[in-house]
N, C-alpha and C positions, 0 to 999 in steps of 0.2 A: 377220708381214709387215714389210718394211723401212719405216721412218718416211718416208724420201724418196719411196717409191712411194705411200704414203698421202697425202702432201702434194701430189705431182704429180697424183694422181687427183682429190683434192678441188678443187684449183685448176682442173683440166680440167673438172670437173663444173660449177663456178660460171661459168667463162668460156664453156663450151660452151652452157649453158642460156641465158645472156644473149645469146649470138650467135644461137642458134636463135630466141629471141623477136624479135630484131631482124629476121631474115630472114622470119619468119612475118608480122610486122606490115607489112613492106615489101610482101609479096605480097598481103596482105588490103587494103591501102590503095593499091594500084597504079592504081585506076580514077580517081584524081584527086579523090576525095571528101575531105571534111574528115578529117584524120588522127584515128584512134581506136585507142588501145592495146587489144590483145586478147591473151588467153592461150588456147591451144588447149584443147579440152575432150574428155573421154572417151578414146576409142581413139586419137585423134590425139595427145593429150598423152602417153599411154603409149608410143606408137611413137617419138615424139620423145625422150622420156626414155630409152628403151632404146638408141636410137642414140647419145645423148650418153654414157651409161654405157659402152657398148662402145668408143667412140672414146677416152674418157678412160682406160680400162684399157689400151688399145693404146698410147696415148701414154706412160703410165707404164712399161709393160713395155719399150718401145723405148728410152726414156730410161735406164732401169736397165741394159739391155744395153749401150748405147753408153757410159755412164759406166764400167761395169766394164771394157769393152774399152780405154778410154783410160787409166784409172787403175791397171790391173793392173801391178804391178812385175815386171820380169823376174826369173826365178829366178837365184840366185847361181851362178856357175860357179866351181868351186874352182880356185885358182891353185896349180900345183905348182911349187915352187921348186927 
C-alpha cells in the first residue's frame, strides 16, 4: 500500500475520532447541564469507529485518485522531423 494513503488514512482516523467525540459530547450535553466529557460505550463505540474507518479509507482513496489525475504526466508524442 502507498505510504501517502496510509498517512492520509491515519490522519483521517485521528481527526475523525476527535470530531466524533466532539459531536457526541455536544449531543450528550445539549440539555444545559454541567458539561461532562464522555466516550461512547459498547456497540455505539463500535458503530462510530466503523464509520470513522470507512470515511477515512474513502478520503484516502479519493485523495489518491485525485492526486494521480493531477500529477500524471502526459505521454510523449514523437516529433517527426
